[in-house]
N, C-alpha and C positions, 0 to 999 in steps of 0.2 A: 200057289196061293198063299198068301202071308196071312191072311186073317178071315175070320169068317163070324156070323153071327149065330149064338145059341142062347136061347132061354133071355132075351133081352141084354144080352154079353156080346162085347165083340170078342174074340177071343184069338191073339196075338200068335205068332209062331213064334217072336222073340220075347216071350215072359212080359206082356203088357198089362199085367194085372193092374198097377198104379193106373193107368190111364183109364181104364175102364171104372176105376172105384171115384175116381175126380167127375168122370162125366156122369154118374148115377148122382155124384152128390150135387152138380150144377144142375141137372134136372130136377132134383129135389127142391131144390132153391128157385127153380124158375117156376114150378108148382106153387111153392109158398105164395111169392109176388102175385102169381094170378089168381088166390084166394085170400090174401091178406085181408082184403075190404069186409069180407063175409066173417074170417075169423075175430078179427079186431072189431067187429060191431058190438057195443055195449047192451043191446037187447035181444041177442043173440042167447040162445041157453048154452052153459058150457056143455053139457052133455051133446048139444049137436056138434059144438065145435071139437071137441072129440073124436066123434064118429068122422066128420069131414077130415081131420088129422090124418085118421088110422087108415080110412079108405082112400084119401087123395094123396097125402104127402110120403107117407110113410111106408107104402106100396110102392110110390116110384122110387124111393130109395133104396128099398131092398130088393125090386125086382131084378132076376138073374144073379142073386147073391150066391145060389144054387153051384154056379158054375167057377166061383171066386178060387175055389181051391184046387 
């Protein structure tokens, strides 16, 4: 077995940390593009935009970062 999934991360036997970080960043950008219409809406309060960012985008980015070390 060369790799396995743990805490939203894929652990590689041959030190694949860089690939995992790239995958997390790509997933966060995908989520950003998914909610960009709401986040860029002028009538949406800034506090709601901040909560959306913290709960949807930032969590996608840092999911599994506990296993990066």
